[in-house]
C-alpha positions as CSV (number, residue, x, y, z in Angstrom):
1,X,89.3,94.8,85.7
2,X,90.3,97.5,88.1
3,X,91.1,96.4,91.6
4,X,88.5,98.6,93.2
5,X,85.8,97.1,90.9
6,X,86.9,93.6,91.7
7,X,86.8,94.1,95.4
8,X,83.3,95.6,95.0
9,X,82.2,92.6,93.0
10,X,83.5,90.2,95.7
11,X,81.4,92.2,98.3
12,X,78.3,91.8,96.1
13,X,78.6,88.2,94.9
14,X,80.8,86.6,97.5
15,X,82.3,83.2,96.7
16,X,80.3,82.8,93.5
17,X,82.5,85.5,92.1
18,X,85.6,83.2,92.2
19,X,85.3,81.3,89.0
20,X,88.9,81.5,87.7
21,X,92.4,81.9,89.2
22,X,93.2,85.6,89.8
23,X,96.3,87.5,88.8
24,X,96.8,90.8,90.7
25,X,99.0,92.9,88.4
26,X,100.5,96.3,89.2
27,X,102.4,98.5,91.6
28,X,99.9,99.2,94.3
29,X,100.4,96.4,96.9
30,X,97.4,97.6,99.0
31,X,95.0,96.2,96.4
32,X,96.9,92.9,96.3
33,X,96.9,92.5,100.0
34,X,93.3,93.5,100.4
35,X,92.2,91.2,97.6
36,X,94.0,88.2,99.0
37,X,92.6,88.8,102.4
38,X,89.0,89.1,101.1
39,X,89.3,85.9,99.0
40,X,90.7,84.1,102.0
41,X,87.8,85.2,104.1
42,X,85.4,83.9,101.4
43,X,87.1,80.5,101.1
44,X,87.6,79.7,104.8
45,X,86.0,80.1,108.1
46,X,87.6,80.1,111.5
47,X,90.8,78.0,111.5
48,X,90.2,76.1,108.3
49,X,92.8,78.2,106.4
50,X,95.6,77.5,108.9
51,X,96.6,74.3,107.0
52,X,95.3,75.2,103.6
53,X,96.8,78.5,102.7
54,X,100.2,78.3,101.1
55,X,102.2,81.3,100.1
56,X,105.1,80.8,97.6
57,X,107.7,83.3,96.3
58,X,108.2,82.5,92.6
59,X,112.0,82.9,92.8
60,X,112.1,80.2,95.5
61,X,109.7,77.7,93.9
62,X,111.3,75.6,91.1
63,X,109.1,73.9,88.5
64,X,108.7,70.5,90.3
65,X,107.7,72.2,93.6
66,X,105.2,74.4,91.6
67,X,103.7,71.3,90.0
68,X,103.3,69.6,93.3
69,X,101.7,72.5,95.1
70,X,99.2,73.1,92.2
71,X,98.1,69.5,92.4
72,X,98.0,69.1,96.2
73,X,94.5,68.5,97.6
74,X,93.3,70.4,100.7
75,X,93.8,69.0,104.2
76,X,90.7,68.6,106.5
77,X,88.9,71.2,104.5
78,X,86.9,71.6,101.3
79,X,89.3,74.1,99.8
80,X,92.9,75.1,99.5
81,X,94.4,78.5,98.6
82,X,97.8,78.8,96.9
83,X,99.3,82.3,96.6
84,X,102.2,82.6,94.1
85,X,103.9,86.0,94.6
86,X,106.3,87.8,92.3
87,X,105.3,86.2,89.0
88,X,107.7,88.6,87.2
89,X,110.6,86.4,88.6
90,X,109.3,83.3,86.7
91,X,111.7,81.3,84.5
92,X,110.9,79.3,81.4
93,X,110.6,75.9,83.3
94,X,108.2,77.5,85.8
95,X,106.1,79.2,83.1
96,X,105.7,75.8,81.3
97,X,104.7,74.1,84.5
98,X,102.2,76.8,85.4
99,X,100.6,76.9,81.9
100,X,100.3,73.1,81.8
101,X,98.8,72.9,85.3
102,X,96.3,75.8,85.1
103,X,93.7,74.0,82.8
104,X,93.9,70.9,85.1
105,X,93.7,72.8,88.4
106,X,91.6,70.8,90.9
107,X,88.3,72.5,91.6
108,X,89.0,72.6,95.3
109,X,92.3,74.5,94.8
110,X,92.1,78.3,94.2
111,X,95.2,80.0,92.8
112,X,96.1,83.7,93.3
113,X,99.2,85.2,91.5
114,X,100.8,88.6,92.0
115,X,103.2,90.6,89.8
116,X,104.3,94.2,89.7
117,X,104.8,94.0,85.9
118,X,104.9,91.4,83.1
119,X,106.2,91.6,79.6
120,X,102.9,91.8,77.7
121,X,104.6,90.9,74.4
122,X,105.6,87.4,75.5
123,X,103.6,84.5,74.2
124,X,103.5,82.8,77.6
125,X,102.1,86.0,79.2
126,X,99.4,86.3,76.6
127,X,98.5,82.6,77.1
128,X,98.5,83.0,80.9
129,X,96.0,86.0,80.7
130,X,93.5,83.8,78.8
131,X,93.5,81.3,81.7
132,X,93.1,83.8,84.6
133,X,91.2,86.9,85.7
134,X,93.6,89.8,85.6
135,X,93.0,92.5,88.3
136,X,94.9,95.7,87.7
137,X,96.4,97.2,90.8
138,X,97.5,100.6,89.6
139,X,98.4,103.5,91.9
140,X,95.6,106.0,92.2
141,X,95.8,109.5,90.7
142,X,95.5,112.4,93.2
143,X,91.8,113.0,92.8
144,X,91.1,109.2,93.0
145,X,93.2,108.9,96.2
146,X,91.3,111.8,97.8
147,X,87.9,110.1,97.1
148,X,89.3,106.8,98.5
149,X,90.7,108.6,101.5
150,X,87.4,110.3,102.2
151,X,85.6,106.9,102.2
152,X,88.2,105.2,104.4
153,X,88.2,108.0,106.9
154,X,84.4,107.9,107.1
155,X,84.5,104.1,107.7
156,X,86.8,104.7,110.6
157,X,84.5,107.4,112.1
158,X,86.8,110.3,111.1
159,X,85.1,113.5,109.9
160,X,88.0,115.1,108.0
161,X,87.6,118.3,106.1
162,X,88.7,118.7,102.4
163,X,91.7,120.8,103.6
164,X,92.7,118.1,106.1
165,X,92.5,115.4,103.3
166,X,94.6,117.6,101.1
167,X,97.3,118.0,103.8
168,X,97.3,114.3,104.3
169,X,97.8,113.6,100.6
170,X,100.5,116.3,100.4
171,X,102.4,114.8,103.4
172,X,102.1,111.1,102.5
173,X,101.5,110.8,98.8
174,X,99.1,108.4,97.2
175,X,100.4,105.1,98.5
176,X,97.3,103.4,99.9
177,X,99.1,101.5,102.6
178,X,100.8,104.6,103.8
179,X,97.5,106.5,103.8
180,X,95.7,103.7,105.6
181,X,98.4,103.7,108.3
182,X,98.0,107.4,108.8
183,X,94.3,107.2,109.2
184,X,94.7,104.5,111.9
185,X,97.3,106.7,113.6
186,X,94.9,109.7,113.4
187,X,92.0,107.7,114.8
188,X,94.2,106.6,117.8
189,X,95.3,110.2,118.3
190,X,91.8,111.7,117.9
191,X,90.2,109.4,120.6
192,X,86.4,109.5,120.7
193,X,86.0,111.8,117.6
194,X,88.2,114.7,118.7
195,X,90.5,116.2,116.1
196,X,93.8,118.1,116.3
197,X,93.0,121.6,117.5
198,X,94.9,123.5,114.8
199,X,96.4,123.1,111.4
200,X,99.9,123.4,113.0
201,X,99.1,120.4,115.2
202,X,97.7,118.6,112.2
203,X,100.9,119.2,110.2
204,X,103.0,118.0,113.2
205,X,101.0,114.8,113.4
206,X,101.4,114.1,109.7
207,X,105.2,114.7,109.7
208,X,107.3,115.7,106.7
209,X,105.8,115.9,103.2
210,X,106.5,113.1,100.8
211,X,106.2,115.3,97.8
212,X,108.8,117.7,99.3
213,X,111.1,114.7,99.8
214,X,110.6,113.5,96.2
215,X,111.6,116.8,94.7
216,X,114.5,117.1,97.1
217,X,115.6,113.6,96.1
218,X,115.4,114.5,92.4
219,X,117.4,117.7,93.0
220,X,120.0,115.7,94.8
221,X,120.2,113.1,92.0
222,X,120.5,115.7,89.3
223,X,123.0,117.9,91.1
224,X,125.4,115.2,92.0
225,X,124.4,115.1,95.7
226,X,124.2,111.4,95.5
227,X,124.4,110.6,99.3
228,X,121.5,113.0,100.0
229,X,119.5,111.6,97.1
230,X,120.0,107.9,98.1
231,X,119.0,108.7,101.7
232,X,115.8,110.4,100.6
233,X,115.1,107.6,98.2
234,X,115.4,105.1,101.0
235,X,113.0,107.0,103.1
236,X,110.5,107.4,100.3
237,X,110.5,103.6,99.6
238,X,110.2,102.8,103.3
239,X,107.1,105.1,103.4
240,X,105.5,103.1,100.6
241,X,105.9,105.6,97.8
242,X,105.3,103.9,94.4
243,X,108.5,103.2,92.6
244,X,106.9,103.9,89.2
245,X,105.9,107.3,90.4
246,X,109.4,108.2,91.5
247,X,111.0,107.0,88.2
248,X,108.3,108.9,86.3
249,X,109.1,112.1,88.1
250,X,112.8,111.7,87.6
251,X,112.2,111.1,83.9
252,X,110.0,114.2,83.7
253,X,112.6,116.4,85.2
254,X,115.3,115.1,82.8
255,X,113.0,115.7,79.8
256,X,112.3,119.3,81.0
257,X,116.0,119.9,81.3
258,X,116.6,118.6,77.8
259,X,113.9,120.9,76.5
260,X,115.3,123.8,78.5
261,X,118.8,123.1,77.1
262,X,117.4,123.2,73.5
263,X,115.6,126.5,74.1
264,X,118.7,128.0,75.6
265,X,120.9,126.9,72.7
266,X,118.4,128.3,70.2
267,X,118.3,131.7,71.9
268,X,114.8,131.1,73.4
269,X,115.7,130.8,77.0
270,X,113.1,133.4,78.0
271,X,110.4,131.0,76.7
272,X,111.1,128.2,79.1
273,X,108.3,129.1,81.5
274,X,105.8,129.5,78.8
275,X,106.7,126.3,76.8
276,X,106.9,124.1,79.9
277,X,103.9,125.7,81.7
278,X,105.7,126.0,85.0
279,X,106.2,128.5,87.8
280,X,108.9,131.2,87.1
281,X,111.0,129.9,90.0
282,X,110.9,126.4,88.5
283,X,111.7,127.8,85.0
284,X,114.8,129.6,86.5
285,X,115.9,126.4,88.2
286,X,115.6,124.4,84.9
287,X,117.5,127.1,83.0
288,X,120.3,127.2,85.5
289,X,120.7,123.4,85.5
290,X,120.5,123.0,81.8
291,X,123.0,125.9,81.1
292,X,125.7,124.0,82.9
293,X,125.2,120.7,81.0
294,X,126.0,119.3,77.6
295,X,123.6,117.6,75.2
296,X,125.6,114.4,75.6
297,X,125.2,114.4,79.4
298,X,121.4,115.0,79.1
299,X,121.0,112.4,76.4
300,X,122.9,109.9,78.6
301,X,120.6,110.6,81.6
302,X,117.5,110.3,79.4
303,X,118.6,107.0,78.0
304,X,119.3,105.7,81.5
305,X,115.7,106.6,82.6
306,X,114.3,104.8,79.5
307,X,116.4,101.8,80.1
308,X,115.2,101.6,83.7
309,X,111.6,101.9,82.6
310,X,112.0,99.1,80.1
311,X,113.8,96.8,82.6
312,X,111.1,97.4,85.2
313,X,108.2,96.9,82.9
314,X,109.7,93.7,81.5
315,X,110.5,92.3,84.9
316,X,114.3,92.2,84.3
317,X,115.3,93.8,87.5
318,X,114.2,94.4,91.1
319,X,112.5,97.8,91.4
320,X,114.1,99.2,94.5
321,X,117.6,98.2,93.4
322,X,117.0,99.7,89.9
323,X,116.0,103.0,91.4
324,X,119.2,103.1,93.5
325,X,121.2,102.4,90.4
326,X,119.4,105.1,88.5
327,X,120.2,107.7,91.1
328,X,123.9,106.7,91.1
329,X,124.1,106.8,87.3
330,X,122.3,110.1,87.0
331,X,124.8,111.7,89.5
332,X,127.7,110.3,87.4
333,X,126.2,111.4,84.1
334,X,125.3,114.9,85.1
335,X,128.3,115.9,87.1
336,X,131.2,114.4,85.1
337,X,133.0,117.0,83.1
338,X,132.6,116.5,79.4
339,X,133.4,118.4,76.3
340,X,130.5,120.6,75.4
341,X,128.3,119.7,72.5
């Protein structure tokens, strides 16, 4: 079930909706945080949750501790909430403990798990998903984010025009945490319903555009300006930009360069714009970059992107660290002098 649908069902059915442990799975942490908060509100009132909400990081909870926490009864309350974060870090012993404990979970203990990604091919993951309700926390597409943003702005009493919404998305991307923070900032700035007097003031309030930074980061990575690229990547991650989106855009640019290289080598360089469906300026940039590279370099870069994608989707590495490594490796692959192929 999509996270937005799950949250709506919680609003409609309340506590009765919580019939099975919940697994929040995906990259968008806003859905996870909001879902956990809503469930906590449904399970507890006032200070009941102070002693009966336990948050564990999977990498820090060995199998014996996990078994103990799953079997522990609530203290001075009818319910207990256990949140197990980072399920992608789980080792074999922990998997076994969890799968044994889930069917025997005490009715007064409610379990929430979170994971950015899981290897769907693993037998243990398939078994886990039969025992829990999986809530998919995927980043929103641009048009979906605009609809969400419109609703959230209205809930905060902000009457934002379509153009203002577009500028906000252009500046901050589709990370829901980042967008929510911007709306709160705008509400504070706009005191009592007033809005910035001009688009120039609006742009100044929003700050630099995330999309601009993403493409500047990509250019830096692919042109060997590694220091610039790493600095921009750090700022993008700090702003809450989805890691999967950054990697996808990097991969897309490498694939376009590969295709451009092929067209150039077959005497069809003038067709790059048409074949890629891009702006003439973009086509020229791709042509200039591809012309100075070998097939071996581009193939190495493409394989590095595929390896990162696989490692992230199978939970073999930490996302932020993997992206930093990708930027370093791309800079090395695409700037090192090699014999032309």
